[in-house]
C-alpha positions in Angstrom: 1.3 -16.5 -9.4 -1.0 -13.5 -9.8 -4.1 -15.8 -10.0 -3.3 -17.0 -6.4 -2.8 -13.5 -5.2 -6.1 -12.3 -6.7 -7.9 -15.3 -5.1 -6.4 -14.4 -1.7 -7.4 -10.8 -2.4 -11.1 -11.7 -2.8 -11.0 -13.7 0.4 -9.6 -10.6 2.1 -12.5 -8.6 0.7 -14.9 -11.1 2.2 -13.3 -11.1 5.7 -12.7 -7.3 5.8 -16.3 -6.6 4.8 -17.6 -8.9 7.6 -15.1 -7.4 10.1 -15.4 -3.7 9.3 -18.8 -3.0 7.7 -20.1 -2.8 11.2 -18.2 0.5 11.6 -20.7 2.4 9.4 -23.8 1.0 11.1 -22.8 1.3 14.8 -25.1 4.3 15.4 -28.1 2.3 13.9 -27.2 -0.7 16.0 -26.9 1.4 19.2 -30.3 2.9 18.4 -31.9 -0.5 17.7 -30.7 -2.1 20.9 -31.1 1.1 23.0 -27.4 1.3 24.0 -24.7 3.9 23.9 -22.4 4.3 20.9 -19.3 3.3 23.0 -21.1 0.1 24.1 -22.0 -0.7 20.5 -18.3 -0.3 19.8 -17.7 -3.5 21.8 -18.7 -5.3 18.5 -15.4 -4.0 17.1 -13.2 -4.2 20.2 -14.4 -7.7 21.3 -13.7 -9.1 17.8 -10.3 -7.6 17.7 -9.5 -8.8 21.3 -10.2 -12.4 20.4 -8.1 -12.1 17.3 -5.2 -10.7 19.4 -5.4 -13.5 22.0 -6.2 -16.5 19.9 -4.4 -15.5 16.7 -0.9 -16.8 17.5 -2.1 -20.1 18.9 -4.5 -20.7 16.0 -1.8 -19.8 13.5 0.5 -22.3 15.1 -2.1 -25.1 15.0 -3.0 -24.4 11.4 0.5 -23.9 10.1 0.8 -27.6 9.1 -2.4 -27.9 7.2 -3.2 -27.3 3.5 -3.4 -23.5 3.1 -6.4 -23.8 0.7 -8.4 -25.8 3.3 -7.5 -23.3 6.0 -8.7 -20.4 4.0 -12.0 -22.2 3.1 -12.6 -23.0 6.8 -12.1 -19.4 7.7 -14.4 -18.0 5.1 -17.1 -20.5 6.0 -17.1 -19.4 9.6 -17.4 -15.7 8.6 -20.3 -16.6 6.3 -22.2 -18.4 9.1 -21.7 -15.5 11.5 -22.9 -13.0 8.9 -26.1 -15.0 8.1 -27.0 -15.3 11.8 -26.3 -11.5 12.4 -28.7 -10.6 9.6 -31.6 -11.9 11.7 -30.9 -9.2 14.3 -30.6 -11.6 17.3 -30.4 -10.3 20.9 -27.3 -8.2 21.4 -25.5 -10.9 23.5 -26.0 -13.3 20.6 -25.0 -10.8 18.0 -21.8 -10.2 20.0 -21.2 -14.0 20.3 -21.5 -14.7 16.6 -19.5 -11.6 15.9 -16.7 -13.0 18.0 -16.8 -16.6 16.7 -15.1 -16.1 13.3 -12.4 -14.0 15.0 -10.7 -17.3 16.0 -9.8 -18.0 12.4 -9.1 -14.4 11.3 -5.3 -14.5 11.8 -5.3 -18.0 10.3 -6.7 -16.8 7.0 -4.2 -13.9 6.7 -1.3 -16.1 7.7 -2.2 -18.7 5.1 -2.9 -16.2 2.4 0.4 -14.3 2.9 2.4 -17.5 3.1 0.7 -18.7 -0.1 1.6 -15.6 -2.2 5.1 -15.4 -0.8 5.9 -19.1 -1.5 4.8 -18.9 -5.1 6.6 -15.5 -5.8 10.1 -14.6 -6.7 11.9 -12.7 -3.9 11.9 -9.4 -6.0 8.1 -9.8 -6.5 7.0 -10.7 -3.0 6.1 -7.2 -1.9 4.1 -6.6 -5.1 2.2 -9.9 -4.7 1.5 -9.1 -1.1 0.2 -5.7 -2.3 -2.2 -7.5 -4.6 -3.5 -9.9 -2.0 -3.8 -7.1 0.6 -5.4 -4.7 -1.9 -8.6 -6.4 -0.8 -8.4 -4.1 2.2 -8.7 -1.0 0.0 -11.2 -2.6 -2.4 -13.4 -3.6 0.5 -13.1 -0.1 1.9 -14.0 1.5 -1.5 -16.8 -0.8 -2.4 -18.4 -3.3 -0.1 -18.0 -1.5 3.3 -19.4 1.8 2.1 -22.1 -0.1 0.2 -23.1 -1.8 3.4 -23.3 1.6 5.1 -25.4 3.0 2.3 -27.8 0.1 2.2 -28.3 0.5 6.0 -29.2 4.2 5.5 -31.8 3.5 2.9 -33.1 0.3 4.5 -32.2 -1.3 7.8 -28.9 -2.2 9.4 -29.8 -5.9 9.0 -29.4 -5.5 5.2 -25.7 -4.7 5.8 -25.2 -8.2 7.2 -27.1 -9.7 4.2 -24.6 -8.1 1.9 -21.7 -9.4 4.1 -23.2 -12.9 3.7 -23.3 -12.6 -0.1 -19.7 -11.4 -0.3 -18.4 -14.1 2.0 -20.2 -16.7 -0.1 -18.7 -15.4 -3.3 -15.2 -15.3 -1.8 -15.6 -18.8 -0.5 -16.7 -20.1 -4.0 -13.8 -18.3 -5.7 -11.1 -19.6 -3.3 -12.5 -23.1 -3.7 -12.5 -22.9 -7.5 -9.4 -20.9 -8.2 -6.9 -21.8 -5.5 -4.9 -25.0 -6.0 -4.3 -27.4 -3.2 -1.3 -26.1 -1.2 -0.2 -28.7 1.3 2.7 -27.8 3.6 5.6 -30.1 2.4 7.8 -29.5 5.4 5.8 -28.9 8.6 7.6 -26.4 10.8 8.1 -27.2 14.4 6.5 -25.1 17.1 9.9 -24.4 18.6 11.3 -23.1 15.3 8.4 -20.7 14.9 8.1 -19.5 18.4 11.9 -18.9 18.4 11.4 -15.8 16.2 10.2 -14.0 19.4 13.8 -14.0 20.6 14.6 -11.6 17.7 14.5 -8.0 18.8 13.5 -6.8 15.3 10.5 -9.1 15.3 9.4 -7.8 18.8 9.8 -4.1 17.7 7.9 -4.8 14.5 5.0 -6.2 16.5 5.0 -3.3 18.8 5.0 -0.9 15.9 2.0 -2.7 14.5 0.2 -2.6 17.8 0.6 1.2 18.2 0.0 2.0 14.6 -3.3 0.2 14.6 -4.3 1.6 17.9 -3.7 5.0 16.4 -5.6 4.3 13.2 -8.6 2.7 14.9 -9.0 5.1 17.8 -10.6 7.3 15.1 -11.5 5.0 12.3 -13.7 2.7 14.5 -15.9 5.7 15.1 -15.8 7.0 11.5 -19.6 7.4 11.2 -20.0 8.8 14.8 -17.1 11.3 14.4 -18.3 12.5 11.0 -21.9 13.0 12.3 -21.0 14.4 15.7 -17.9 16.5 15.1 -18.3 17.4 11.4 -22.2 17.5 11.2 -22.2 15.1 8.3 -25.5 13.5 7.1 -25.7 9.6 7.0 -25.8 9.7 3.2 -22.7 11.8 3.0 -21.0 9.5 5.4 -21.5 6.6 3.0 -20.1 8.8 0.2 -17.1 9.7 2.4 -16.4 6.0 3.1 -16.5 5.4 -0.7 -14.0 8.2 -1.3 -11.9 6.9 1.6 -11.6 3.5 -0.1 -11.0 4.8 -3.6 -8.0 6.8 -2.5 -6.9 3.9 -0.4 -6.3 1.9 -3.6 -3.7 4.6 -4.6 -2.2 4.4 -1.2 -1.7 0.6 -1.3 -0.2 0.8 -4.8 2.2 3.5 -3.7 3.2 1.6 -0.6 3.8 -1.6 -2.6 6.3 0.4 -4.7 8.1 2.1 -1.8 8.3 -0.9 0.5 10.6 -2.6 -2.1 13.0 0.2 -1.5 12.7 0.8 2.3 10.3 -0.7 4.8 11.2 1.7 7.7 11.0 4.9 5.5 7.6 3.8 4.1 6.3 3.0 7.6 7.4 6.3 9.0 6.0 8.3 6.0 2.5 6.7 6.2 2.3 6.7 10.0 3.1 10.4 10.2 0.6 11.2 7.5 -2.2 9.0 8.8 -1.8 9.4 12.6 -0.4 12.9 13.0 -0.9 15.2 10.0 -4.5 14.2 9.2 -5.8 14.2 12.8 -4.4 17.7 13.4 -6.1 18.9 10.2 -9.4 17.2 11.2 -9.3 18.9 14.6 -8.5 22.4 13.4 -10.7 22.5 10.3 -14.4 23.2 10.3 -17.4 21.3 9.0 -17.3 22.6 5.4 -17.5 20.0 2.6 -14.6 21.8 0.9 -12.4 20.7 3.8 -13.8 17.3 4.4 -13.4 16.0 0.8 -9.6 16.4 0.5 -9.0 15.4 4.1 -11.0 12.1 3.8 -9.2 11.5 0.5 -5.7 12.0 2.0 -6.8 9.9 5.0 -7.7 7.0 2.8 -4.3 7.2 1.0 -2.4 7.2 4.3 -4.6 4.6 6.1 -5.0 1.8 3.5 -1.4 0.5 3.5 -1.4 -0.3 7.2 -1.9 -4.0 6.7 0.7 -4.2 4.0 3.2 -2.3 6.0 2.6 -4.6 9.0 3.0 -7.8 7.0 6.1 -6.5 5.2 7.7 -5.4 8.4 7.3 -8.7 10.3 7.8 -11.0 7.2 11.2 -9.3 6.5 12.2 -9.7 10.1 11.2 -13.4 10.2 11.3 -15.0 6.7 11.6 -18.5 8.1 8.3 -18.6 10.0 5.8 -16.9 7.7 2.6 -18.4 9.1 3.4 -17.7 12.8 5.0 -14.3 12.1 2.0 -13.1 10.1 -0.4 -14.6 12.6 1.4 -12.6 15.3 1.2 -9.5 13.1 -2.6 -10.0 12.7 -2.9 -10.6 16.5 -0.9 -7.4 17.4 -2.8 -5.4 14.8 -6.1 -6.5 16.3 -4.8 -5.9 19.9 -4.1 -2.4 18.6 -7.6 -2.2 17.2 -9.0 -3.2 20.6 -6.9 -0.7 22.5 -7.6 2.1 20.0 -11.3 1.4 19.9 -11.6 1.3 23.7 -9.5 4.4 24.1 -11.6 6.2 21.5 -14.8 5.0 23.3 -13.4 6.4 26.6 -12.7 9.7 25.0 -16.3 9.8 23.6 -17.9 9.0 26.9 -15.6 11.3 29.0 -14.9 14.1 26.7 -16.4 15.5 23.5 -16.2 13.3 20.3 -14.3 16.1 18.6 -11.2 15.3 20.7 -10.8 11.8 19.2 -7.8 13.0 16.9 -5.6 13.6 20.0 -5.9 9.9 20.9 -4.7 9.0 17.4 -1.8 11.4 17.6 -0.6 10.0 20.9 -0.5 6.4 19.7 1.1 7.5 16.4 4.0 9.1 18.2 4.7 5.8 20.0 4.5 3.8 16.7 7.1 6.1 15.1 9.4 5.6 18.1 9.1 1.8 17.6 10.1 2.1 13.9 13.1 4.3 14.7 14.2 2.0 17.5 13.9 -1.1 15.2 16.0 0.7 12.5 18.7 1.4 15.1 18.8 -2.2 16.2 18.9 -3.5 12.6 21.8 -1.1 11.8 23.8 -2.3 14.8 23.1 -6.0 13.8 24.4 -5.3 10.3 27.5 -3.5 11.6 28.3 -6.5 13.9 28.0 -8.9 10.9 30.3 -6.7 8.8 32.8 -6.4 11.6 32.9 -10.2 12.1 33.4 -10.8 8.4 36.3 -8.4 8.3 37.9 -9.8 11.3 37.6 -13.4 10.1 
């Protein structure tokens, strides 16, 4: 059981590195291609937009295939894209190969989450998902900051070389460790799409959208914000990304524990901390390293469980359609990333970069509203079930 979760985790590290390592090198890419930082940010927003649009359809198409083969195909595409990007092609081609693997992004996550859930006992499902999705924090603490650091001491192309190596290692590991996992009973499209009639599922997806919009309106411009608003050197930025990831491991572990008790309470707690408290502190504190170290550490704790909270929320609302529901979760998360990145870019180009935290707060408030609304709907549904059982 754990072996499968750890294999899925390594695949998550490979995909997350390929997806998010670009955040730390956006300023170098903008300089190399002589474009603005917000235009370079299209590398993030375009990727996320494709995941958001294609994710549900690709997850539906892949739901009947062997989950191991699906995961291998996804990692292979990410590997090819990283290799091509390392040769610093023209910006239009860099953007094209950046977008290509996005079509299988949701497919990998849906297959991985379904795999760990299906081999776990019900009481262990959140813990096994936490192991698989700890790849988010591990990538944030290790491979993503390493990619940023290598870019600062060499060139940004080296970052993509590192991404290629990690994707290759993940591909080999999944191939060697994961057993064949054919789908014994292929779900019908109707049975999966039918979950969209469930108000709890819709509200979970909206919560995911606004939560990720909040997080990535600031995180997508981590390097730019730290350099512009906090006067941080490129070397210190790579150290901060490392610290961000280390504390994120603690955040994922903590969320894995608390989600087993209450998904709504965990979601509200982490959203408030990540998207309201931390941004306020960022805005009103100065550039001193004494402020930045604890703030970045707390930010990492609050940010890292986002993917785990998202999958837990939608999986608990639609346990009978795991591939499609998790594909939808990944799609709405990436739609949120697109919206947040574009909103952050608009703030940078229109106002000063120091005002980015206000965008995060605005989206965070809406996300909390979705969680509270979903909790109210779930309580009413439970009361109806209890009332019917008493009457009958």
